[in-house]
N, C-alpha and C positions, 0 to 999 in steps of 0.2 A: 397536556401530557406529555405530545408528541416532541414538543422543542426540547423540554426538559430530559425526555429519550435521547434526542440529539446531542444534547451537551454530554451525558454519561458514556457516549459511545464514540463519539470523537476526539478522546483525550486519553494518552497513555495514563494508566495510574502508577501515583507513586509505588516504587518494587523495596520491597527489604531482602536483601541477598537473601538472610538466613531467615527461612520461612518456617514460622512454628509446624505449620501444615503439613509439613515432611516430614517429623518424626515420625517414621512408622514403629510401631512394634514387632519386631521382628520375629514373630510368633506367630504372628495372624496376619491374613491379605487385607484385612479388613481395621483400619484405625478408628478411634473416634477422634473427628476433630474438636477445637474448643466449643465449635457449634454446630449443629446440624448443617447440611447435610454428612454423611460418614464420606471416608477418602476407602478406596478400593485400589491395591496396588496389583497390578497383573505382570508377572515376571515375562521378560523379552528381549529382543535386545533393540540396543537404540544403535543406529549406524550414521558418523557422519557423511553429508550429503556430495557425492561425487559432482566434478564439474565446478565452475566458478561463474564469476561474473564478467561479463565483455568491459571493453574500454568506452563505450559511449557515456558521454557527459549527459548528467541530468540536472538541470535548473529545477531545484527543489525548495518551494517555495510554501512554509507549513507555519512561520514563527513571524508575527505573533497569528496565533488561532483566531483567537478573538479580536477583531480591529474595532478600535473606536473613535481613531484620530485618522486624519488623512495625516500622508506622508508615504517613505517608500518600506517597501517590505522585503524585496531581495532586488538588491542591484550589482550585477558584474560591469557595469561599466565602471572606464577610469574615473578616478576622484580629481583630477585636473582641472580646474575651474568650477568645481562643484560647491556649495556652501558649505557641506557637512560633510569630508571626504571620507571620515571614518565609515560611513553609510553605503561605499562603494567598493568591491570588490576584484574588480579590476581582471575578470577572466572572458577572453574571447570566445566564440566560438566559429566551427568551421569544419562543414560536415555535417555528419549526423549529430542529433542530440536532441534531447526529451525537456518539455518544460510541464511541470508538476505542479499543482497549486490548489491549496486546501485550505479556506478560510469561511470565518463566521462572523457576521454583523450582528451586534447586540448593540441597542438604543442607548448612547452613552445618560443622557438621561432620559427617561420613558417616555418624557413628551416630543422629543425629537427622533421625528420619522421619518427623515429623510434617505434617499435610498442610495447605499453605498455601493460605488464601482471598482470593480477590479481589472487594472489594464495593465498589459502586456507589450511592452514596447522595445523594439529592435531598431538596432542603429548601426549604421554602414560607414565606416571610419575611413573606409578607400576612396579613390579618384576613379573607379569604377563601377556601374550597376553590380548588385547583388542579388540574387535570385534565392527566395526561401521556399522551397517545396511546403506544403504542410500534407506530409504521407498520410497520418489519421489526426485525430481530434476529438474529444467529446470534453464535455463542462455542464454539470449539472445542479441544481439549485435540491437542496432537501425540499424546500416546499415552494410550488407545487410538484417539481418534478419528479422527486425521487422520496415522499414519506416512509417514516419507517413505521409500517404498520405491521403487525405479525403477521406470519408466513409460517409453511410448514418447515421442519429441520431438512428436507429433500427434495427437491420437485424439480422434475425434466424441465428442462428451459431453452429446447433448439431453437425455438419461435423467439428467444432474449424478452420475452415480456414479463419476465418475475425477477425484480432487483428490488432491493429494500436500501436507501439511502442514497447520497450523492456518487460516494464513492464506487459503492455497489454497481452503480449504472454507467458509471464512467469508463470502470474498468473493462466491464462486460462489453461495452460499445467497442472500445480498444481490441481486446481479445478476439472480438468477431470481425476483425479489421477495417472497422468503419470510420470515416470522417463529418461528423453533424456538420449542417449545411450552415452553421453559425462561422465555421471558420472554409475562406477561400481556400485552392487544391495550391495557389499560386501567390508569392506578394513579390514585385519587385522594389525595392529598396534603391534612389538614387544616390549617388556619390555624395559622402557628407550628409545623409537627410536619415530620419527616420520614419517608421510607419508602424501600427500597432497591429502585433500580434492575436491583440484579445482584448474587447470593451466590453464589461456584460457588467450588470446588475445582482445585488442581491436585495431585494426589496424587504422588508420588515412590516409595513405601516397595516397591513391587513391582519396581522398576524397576534396571538396573544399566547405568550409574552413577545413582545416584538423582538424576535431573534431567526437568524436563518443562515443557513451555511449552503458553501459552494465547494466543488470537488470537480479538478479537471485535470486532463494529459493532454498532450500534443506529442508527436512524434515529428520530429522535423530535419530538412536536409539544408544545407547553405551551401551555395558554389561559393562563396568568399568568406572573409572574417564580419561577424554581427558581434554586437555587445547588448546584450537585453537584459532589463529588470521588469518586476513588479510592483504596480504603483496601487495606492488606496486615494480615492476622492469619491466625495458625496455628490451628487446629484445636483449639476446647476439648474440655475431656473430660467423658462421663455419668460418674454413678456407678460404672459396670460398667465404666469405662477404655475405654471405644468413644470415638471423634470424634464431633463434630457442629460443624455448622455455628454460626459465632457468631453471636449475637442481635442487633437492632435497637440495641438498648442499648449493646452492647459496641463495637458501629461507631461510635457517636456517642461513647462514650470517648476511644477513640483518634485522632475526627476531633478532639476538643477538647485532649485530653493531648498527643498525638504528633506526631515531628516526622519529617523527611523521612527514606522508606525508604532504606537503603544494602543493598550497598554503591554508591557515586554512580557514573555512568558518566566515560570519558575527559570532559574540560576541552573543549568547542570551540573551534574556532581563529575570531577575529573575521572578520566577511566581508568586509572590507579589505584582506586579507593578500592579498599579490600573489607570494610566493614561498617556498617550502620547504613541509614536510609542511601539507596541510588536513586537518582533523579536523571530520568533520562532526558529531559525538557521536548522543546521541538525544534525541526531542522529550519534552516534558512541560508542556503549553502550551493555548492556544485559541488555532487557527489560524482564519483566515478562507477558507473556501472548502471545499466538500463534491463538488460537481461540475464537471467540465470541458466546456463547449460550443462545439463549433465547427462551421460552416459550411463546409469546405475547396474554395473557389472560386479562380478566376484574379480578377487583381486588376481591378474594375471590371465585372465579370459575375458570371452566376448560375450559371454553368458551370465544371466543371473537365477543360481538355482533357487529354485521354492523352496520355501521352510518346509520342514518335516513337519508330519501329521501332528495337528493340534498347535504350532507353533506358530509365531509371527517373528518379524522385522518391522522396522521405520525407521523410516529417514525424516531430519527433521525438517523443518520449512520456515523460513525467515527466523533462524536463531541468532538471537544476539547477547552482549554483555549479560552475565546473569541470568540467561535463560538458555544456556545451549543441553540443555536435556541430555546430559549425561556425557555430551557426544566431546566437550573442550572446543568445538566448532562456532564459531562468531560469523553468519554471514551477511553481516551489515556492511552497506556500501560503505566505505572511508569519502569525508569529503576534502577536497584539495583548498577551499576555501570556505569561510564563515566567520560569522560576527560570535564575538568572544560571551556573548552572554547565550548563544543557541545551542542545540546538541552536537557534541565532539565528533558524531557520526550519524549515518543517517537510518538509527533505528527505526525497525519494524518494514522496513524496505519498502514504503510506500510508490505504488507506482512502477516496479519492478515486476518483471514477467521472468516466471518459472517454465522453463522448457526440459521437461525429463522425459527419459526414455528407457523404459522397463523391457531387456530382450530375456523373457521369461522363460526358463526351460526346467522339464520335468525329467530328472537324470533315471528316474526310477523303472520298476516295471509294473504298475500299478497307475491307472488313471486316478488322477489328482482332482480336487476343486479348490481352486485358488481364489481368493476374492483380494481386490485392491480397496482401501478406504481411507479417508481422508476424516482424521481425529483433532480432537482438539484438548488433549490432556491436560492436568493442571500443573504450570509451567513450575521448573526446577532446576538446578543446575549441576551439581556434581550427582556421579551415579548413584543409584537409589536400588537399581537390577531390574527395572521394567519401567510401564506408565502408571501412573495415579489417575481414577477417574472419579467423578462423585456419585452416589447413590443417596438420594434423590438430588437429580440435577438443580442446581440453583436458577436464581432468574436471570442473573448477568448473562448478555448474548457477547460471545468474544471474537466470532467470525460472522458474516454476512458478504456473501460472493457468491460469484458463476467459476467451478471449472470446469477444464475441457477431457475427456478422452478419447482417444482414437485407437482402435483395435480391430481384429478379426474375430468375430463370435465364434461360438462351436461348427457353425453351418460353413464356415471360412469369408462369409460377408462383410465388409469392410461396415464400421460402426463410428460414428462422429457425433458424441455425445456432449451434449453440454448440461451439465445439474447446477441448479442453486442452491446455497448451503444456509442453514442459521445454525449456528453452533453454541451452545451455551458451555459457558466454562467446564471443564471436567466430562466432555461428553464423547462418548465413543465412535459415536458416527457410523453411517451404513454402507451398505457397498455401493462403490461405484461401477465396477466392474465385477462380475463372477464367470472364471473361466472352467471348464472341463478339459482338464489335459490329458490325454492317452500318454503312455510310456512314450518316454524318448521325444513328446511334444515340445515344441519350440514356439513361443508366441510373443510379439513386439506389441506391448503398450505406452503410448505415448500421454504424456499428462501433462497441461500446462493451464496456470491463472495467472491473475496479474493482482499481485498484493491491493487491498482495498484500503482506504482510508479511514473508513468505520470499521476497522478491524481490531485487534490486541495480539499481538505474537507472543511464543511460537503455536506452529500447529503441525501434525506430523501425517505422512504419507505412511501406511501399514500394507504390508502384503504377509496375507495367513494362509496356511493349507488347513480344511479342514477334516 
């Protein structure tokens, strides 16, 4: 059951731009969808998110999501001397860069239960040694590291013990500034040589059905040019029949001789499509942007005025094509290079950290109660006058991950709060922060999280005055 759950969560569903569910009866806030549950429209303002992505490149290895053959997952190496030149995208890294990986192993025939290994290899093409610092890093399996067990929709998570799914757990580690002990602090690559950044298994032998996933993110810094590739190989056998991890030489061989791993994911729809079904597909390429920095203020001001009594405004998070929530804003990181049968951009912004500052201001002469909430409204594109929610909630979970809020509470004490959220589609969400703001009070709230691979975008951050 858990592995079926895994499959449903790690796949972005097929999207139809024109959704019949959004056709709301204008005379009522409650509309009956084609089937239960009902859709509730709550009038409020949707705002585009201020700020932008940084220029840090991210190696984004997410296609094929399900890997059933050995081969190349994503190669940013040059094509010269390679058996399959089209499998290599020729993008060198230098300075800060990230490596994001998310793949699933599914036994090709059920009786083939070999362990699949995912390798990340880095090559120094220069005549001098290159040092790669691994600033942060995390990589986890669905089973046994981070199973998809049921969890409350809201849990305080300051100790970091709550996570559901490998993407959730890996992003939490990075948010907390950690480097998992499977990653060395530093790797020195001699001239014209390669070294492994990662060599990790995805076992399926003891699982029923034989299916398992692994998600990871690393933040790195190189003092020279390096090329990076992710590859897939099945475990090699020792003389006694036990499995072992592939060697550097074996990884180098599949890099030079191998073709793209299979099966390939669904072919994406061109981004200029204006009608019909839209297939986002999976990402395999180098995206530009690792973190989104935004200072959310009123136009021409250093403050963010709180809403009027009983009103709200929201900012979209991970807005994407055909999911701009009425703002017209697409936050998706662009891809510098990609394979032709994979996504045109980094839909979902998996692994991207959102760093948002809200300098809240109560300009009135009355004390106000202000609430900050993370919400999962029903996805839409064109403006509809508010946000849509389901009543009652369906079973499908669209977000599971941890967010962090930092602020001074009503006693003036600094708070650093991690909250784990499990959000169903169309769920309003509980308060992350509740502030009692006296007249003319100013209070800065900082909100950040890394978008996990086990989620389906978009979501919103909502400010309400009660």
